[in-house]
N, C-alpha and C positions, 0 to 999 in steps of 0.2 A: 504494500500500500504506500502510495506517495506520501511524503511528510506533510504536504499542504492539505491533503485529504484527511490524513490521520488527525490533524489538529482541528478540523471542522467540528462544530457542535453537532451532536446526534439528535435526531428528532424522536418524538414518541413512537412514530410508526417504525423507525429503524430499531428502536429498543424492543418493540413488540415482535418484530420479525426475527431478531436474534433470539429472543426468549422462545419463540415457536420452534426455531431450528434446534435449540438446546433440548427442548422437550422431545422432538422427533429423534434426536440422537440418543437420548436416554431410553426412549421406547425401543430402539434397535439394540440396546445393550452397550452402548459406547460410554455412557456416563453412569456412575453409581448415584444413588439417591442423594447422598450427602454432597457429592460434587455438583449435581444438578442444582440443588438448592443454593449452594455457594455461588455458582455462576449466574443463576437467575437474580440473586441479590445484587451481584456486581453489574449485571445488565441493567437492572432497574436504576442503579445509581450512576451509570456511565454518563459522562458529560460529552465525550468526544467519540468520533467514529473509530479512532485508533483503539480506544478502550474496548469498544464493542468487537472490533476485529480480533483483538487478542483473546477474547472468550471462545472464539470458534477456530482459531488458527491451527489447532492440532486435530481438528475434525475434518473428514473428507467432505468435499462439496457435493459429491454424488455417491450414492450407494452402489455397490457392485451389482446388486440385484436389478437395478434399473437397466444396466447394460444387457443383462440376460433378457429382460422384458423387451427392450428395444430390438434385440436380435430376432426374437420371436415375431414381433410385429413386422419387421422387415421381411422375414421369411413368408409371412402371410400375405403381404402386399405383392410379393413376386409371384405368389401362387405356384402354378405348375412349372414355371420357369426355374424355380429353385432346384428342381430335380436335375436340370442340365448340369449343374455344378456339384452335385452330390458326389462325395469322394468314392462311394461304393459303385458309382455308375460311370464315372469319367473314363477310366481305363478300359472297361469292357466295350463301351461304345466306340472308343478310339480304335481298339483292335478290330471290331466289326467293320468299321469304315475302311481301315487300312487293308485288311484281308480282302474285302470285296472290291476295293480299288485295284488291287493286284490281279484278282480274278478277271475283272472287267478288262484290264489292260492286256492280259494274256488272250482273252477271247477276241478282243479287237485285233490284236496282232495276227492271230490265227485266221480271222475272217479276212483281213486285208491280204494275207498270204495265199488266199484261195481256198481256205478250209471251209468247213461246214458253218452255216449260219445259225445252228442250233444254240439257243442261249442257255448253255449249261450252267453258267455262273449264277443263274437264278436259284439253282438247287442249293447253293451256299447262302445267297443273300436272303431269300425269303424265310426259310425255317429259322435260321439264326436270328434274323431280325424279329420274327414273331416271339421267340423266346426272350430276346432282350426287351421287347416291348412289355411282355408279361412281367418280367423282373422289375422294370422301371415302374410300372403301375403298382406292383406290390410294395416297393420301397416307398412310393408316394403314399399308399394307404397306411403303411406302418407309421410314417411321419405324421399323418393326420391324427391317427389314434393316440400317438404320444403327445401331440399338441393339445388334444382335448383333455387328457388326464393331467398334464402338467400345468 
């Protein structure tokens, strides 16, 4: 806190806000009852913003639980797109795409060299893709169930 701001007089609203913050931290177990009452008394008698700041300087501004909640909200906002980056699905989908790209390249090379036009690569692409789709939907359903419980 800048020295000029620390020396400014505190308003009743600022004292009330600090008192509310102290109560919230006590509710979360960061302050014992005796320490809370001491700090509340100091907040009530604080004349400057610097005195109020010193009462909450050793307390976090945000609770770690808020970060977990924000992450869950972000995941819900992304909806189904969150599955695209799910760690259990990235590698299998990359492998599916890579193997099928190689199969397609081999088929095209054989076709251009005068071979048969039978699209045999579909026998790899379609069944494996169907299994991957089923797995992806299953992972999404598990995520939804965990989100409802937690």
